[in-house]
N, C-alpha and C positions, 0 to 999 in steps of 0.2 A: 612298547605301547605308548610310553610317554613320549618318545621321539615323534610317533605319528600324531599325537594329539598337539604336540608343539608345533609341528610342520603345519597342521591344519589351522591351527589360531593364527599363525604368522601368515598364512594366505588370505585369511579373512580380515587382517588388519587393514589393508588399502581400502576395502569396502567401507569400513566404519569411518576411516578419515575422509572419504569423499561425501559422506552424508553430512558431516559438519560444515563442510565447504558450502553446501546449499543455503545455510542459515546465514551467510555473511552479506547476501544482497537479495533482497525479496520486495515484492509489492503487496499491499494490503488495501482493502476497499471498505469505506465507512460511509454510512448514510446519516443525514440530520434532517428531520427527527427520526430518532430510532424507533423501531417497531413497525408496523403496518401503515401503509398509505391510504387515505380516504379518496375514494374515486372523485376526480374533478380536482383535486389538490396536487401539489408537486412536492417535492423533496430533492436535497442536494446530495449528490454523490460525490465523494472525494477519493481519489487514488493517491495513496501515499507510497513512497519508495524509502526503504530502510536499507543502510548499509553500515558495516562496522568501520569503514574507512571513509574519509571524505569523497564527495563524488562531485561530478561537474558534467554538464552537456548532455542532459537526459534527453533522448529521443523516443518518441511513440511511433511505431510502426503503423498503427491503426488510427488513422485521422477520423473517419467518420464512424460514428457509434449508432446503430439501428437496433431498435427493439420493435417488435410486432405489437401493435395497438398501443404504443406509448410515443409521447413526443418527447425526444432528447435534444437538448441544447447545450453546446459546450459554453461554460462561463468563464473558465480560467484555463490557461495552458502556460506552464512554465517555459520561458524562452532564456536561453543562454544561462547565465548564472542565477539560480534561484535561491531563495532563502532556506537556510537549514537550521534544524534544532535538534538538540539532543533528546532521545526518549529511551526508556527502559522498557524492554519486552522480555519476559521470563527471567528477570534479573540480570540481563546483558544490555550494555549500552550501545545505542545505534545513532548514527545521523539519520535524520529522516526529514523529508521534504513532501509537500503537497505539490504533485506534478500536473494533475488534471482535476477539473470539477465539472461537473454535468448537472444541469436541471431536468429532472425527469418527472413527467406527469401522465396520468392517464384517466380516461373517463370510462373505462370498463374495468369490472372486477376481475380478479384472476391472480394467478401466479406468474410473475415474470422474471427473467434472467438478464442481468446486466452483464455483458459479454466481457471475455477476458481480453486484456490488452497486453501488447508486447512492448518492452521497454528495453533500451540499450543505453549504457552511460559509461563515462570514463571515471575510474576509481583511482585516488591516489593513495598508494601504499608506501608507508614509511620505511626506508632502507635502514639496515644497521650500518653503523660506522665504526671505523677503527678507533680506537683511543688515542688521543693526541698526548704525546709525552709531555708536552708543555702545559697541557690543560687536562690533567687526569680525571677531574670531576665534571667535566663538559660545560662548565659555565659559559663558555664563547661559542660552543658549537651550534650550528644551524641544522635543522632537520633537512634531509634530502628524500624526495619523494620520486616514485617511480609510477608511470601512468600504466593502467591495466583497462581493457574493455570487459565489461560485465554486462549479461543480459538476464532477463527475468520476465515472467508472464503473471499478470495479475489474476487472482483467482475469479471464478464466476460467483456473482452476488445476486442473492435472490431477493426480489421485493414482492411483497403481497399487497394487493389493492383490494380494499375491503368496501363495502356499501356505507354510504353516508348514514351515521345513526339517526333516529327519529328525535323530532323536537321534544322537549320537555313541555309540560303544561304552561309553565311560566313563560316560555319562549313563544308558544302559541297565542297566550293571551298579549303579550307585548307587540305582536305582529298584526293583532286586530282580529284574530279568529274568535269564534264564539265555542266556548268550552262548556259542556253540560255536565 
């Protein structure tokens, strides 16, 4: 009985390890300002790439972004070497970079979806080195990196467009309207 249970657990072990691999390179979408968008205004949508290892040469497969009843204009695209910073997500340290930014606006109310984007990047994985007998503490050793290709897809981001709020009494008086 215990042998069957042990064999079953050993068979499930590779599936658990592959789930951890997905969290080493991923994309995230943010918007500024947060919350809903007022009709006629616009907001900035930023796509971030996160990786456990330093990365370079990020390429986006989807060049044109289209959304129904919305105007979408690309304001920034990382070309070549982009600036990277360190960020903590769920207690784990990542390299991250803003790779795409879009200005999104709409004159109609409703619920809209910013589409998913596909990214491919070169990731630099540090290799283990043998201990040098003349430098046992590694004071003069230089890290050696191996290039690897990684791909990810950004999640679909929902944008809610609401009606413009009514003016207050003070705003109506300032604009020259008569308030009874």
